[in-house]
C-alpha positions in Angstrom: -24.4 -17.8 -23.9 -21.6 -16.7 -22.1 -22.1 -15.5 -18.5 -20.2 -12.7 -16.5 -19.3 -14.3 -12.9 -17.9 -11.4 -10.5 -15.7 -13.5 -7.6 -14.5 -11.0 -4.6 -11.9 -13.2 -2.3 -9.5 -12.3 0.5 -7.2 -14.6 2.6 -6.7 -11.8 5.6 -7.6 -14.1 8.5 -9.2 -10.9 10.4 -11.6 -10.5 7.3 -14.6 -10.7 10.4 -14.5 -7.7 11.5 -15.3 -5.8 7.9 -19.2 -6.2 6.7 -19.4 -6.0 2.7 -22.0 -5.1 0.3 -21.5 -5.3 -3.3 -23.7 -4.6 -6.5 -23.3 -4.5 -10.1 -25.6 -2.9 -12.6 -25.5 -4.4 -16.3 -25.9 -2.1 -19.0 -27.0 -2.9 -22.7 -26.2 0.5 -24.3 -27.4 3.7 -22.1 -30.1 0.9 -20.7 -29.5 -0.7 -16.8 -31.1 -4.5 -17.4 -30.0 -6.0 -14.7 -28.7 -4.3 -10.6 -27.2 -7.3 -7.9 -26.8 -6.7 -4.5 -25.3 -8.8 -2.6 -25.1 -8.0 1.5 -23.0 -9.5 4.0 -23.3 -7.8 7.7 -21.2 -9.7 10.2 -21.8 -7.5 13.2 -22.8 -3.8 13.3 -20.7 -0.7 12.5 -19.4 0.1 16.0 -19.5 -3.1 17.6 -15.8 -3.3 18.6 -15.5 -7.2 18.8 -13.0 -8.4 21.1 -13.3 -12.0 18.9 -14.5 -13.3 15.6 -18.0 -14.3 16.3 -19.4 -18.1 16.7 -21.4 -18.7 14.0 -18.4 -16.5 11.2 -17.4 -18.6 8.4 -13.9 -17.6 7.1 -15.1 -18.8 4.1 -17.1 -15.0 2.4 -15.9 -15.4 -1.3 -18.9 -13.9 -3.3 -19.5 -15.2 -5.9 -22.0 -13.1 -9.0 -23.5 -14.4 -12.1 -25.0 -12.4 -14.5 -26.4 -12.4 -19.0 -23.5 -10.2 -20.5 -24.0 -7.1 -21.5 -22.1 -3.9 -23.4 -20.7 -2.8 -19.7 -20.9 -4.1 -16.0 -19.8 -1.4 -12.6 -19.3 -2.7 -9.8 -19.5 -1.3 -6.5 -17.9 -2.6 -3.2 -17.9 -0.8 0.0 -15.6 -2.9 3.0 -16.9 -1.2 5.8 -15.1 -2.1 9.3 -17.3 -3.0 12.6 -14.5 -3.3 14.5 -11.3 -1.7 14.3 -7.4 -3.2 14.5 -6.2 -4.6 17.8 -3.0 -2.5 17.5 -3.7 1.4 18.2 -0.8 2.0 15.5 -1.3 2.6 12.1 1.9 0.6 11.9 1.4 -2.6 13.0 -2.3 -2.9 10.9 -0.9 -2.7 7.3 -3.4 -3.4 4.5 -4.7 -6.6 3.3 -5.4 -7.7 -0.5 -9.7 -8.4 -2.3 -8.7 -9.9 -5.2 -11.6 -9.3 -7.8 -11.9 -10.4 -10.9 -14.5 -11.0 -13.7 -14.7 -13.6 -16.5 -16.6 -14.2 -19.7 -17.3 -17.0 -20.0 -14.1 -19.0 -19.3 -12.1 -15.7 -20.2 -10.8 -13.3 -17.1 -11.7 -9.6 -18.1 -10.5 -8.2 -15.2 -8.0 -9.8 -12.0 -6.9 -7.2 -9.1 -6.1 -6.8 -5.9 -6.8 -4.0 -4.1 -5.5 -2.7 -0.5 -7.7 -2.0 2.1 -7.0 0.1 5.5 -8.1 -1.8 7.7 -9.4 1.2 9.3 -11.1 3.4 7.8 -12.2 -0.2 4.6 -12.6 0.8 1.3 -15.2 1.8 -1.1 -14.5 0.6 -4.8 -16.3 1.7 -7.9 -14.8 -0.8 -10.7 -16.1 0.3 -14.1 -15.4 -2.1 -17.5 -16.9 -2.9 -20.9 -17.3 -6.2 -21.2 -17.7 -8.7 -24.5 -21.2 -8.8 -25.9 -22.4 -12.9 -26.7 -21.3 -12.6 -30.0 -17.8 -12.9 -29.7 
C-alpha cells in the first residue's frame, strides 16, 4: 500500500526567524480519516532575536507520512517572530519554500512558494490524490 509523503524544505539561511506550523487533513470521500500536525517554534512571536539561537538546527526539513486517501489539504503557516535586519523591503526579498507530495515514489505535487520575509505566509494546498488501487 503506497503512502503519501509530504516534504517541506527551504535553503533560506535565515529561516530561524520563523515559526512553522503544518497541518494535513486526509479524507476518504467527505470523511476526515487523519489529521497530521507539526509545530516548530523557534521563539515567541515578537522575540526580535539579534542572532540565531544556539540550539537552532539549520535542518528544519519537515517530512510527514500518512496512508493514501482520496484527498489531501495542507495548511502551512510561516510566522515571523523576528523581522529582517534591514528596514528596507527591497533588501529583504521573498524566499523559496519547497513543498512536495509523493504517492509512493510518484510526485503528485511539487511547487516552490515565495514567502514574504516581513509577513510570512499562510498556505492552503488542496489536491485529489491517487487511491491505493492505482
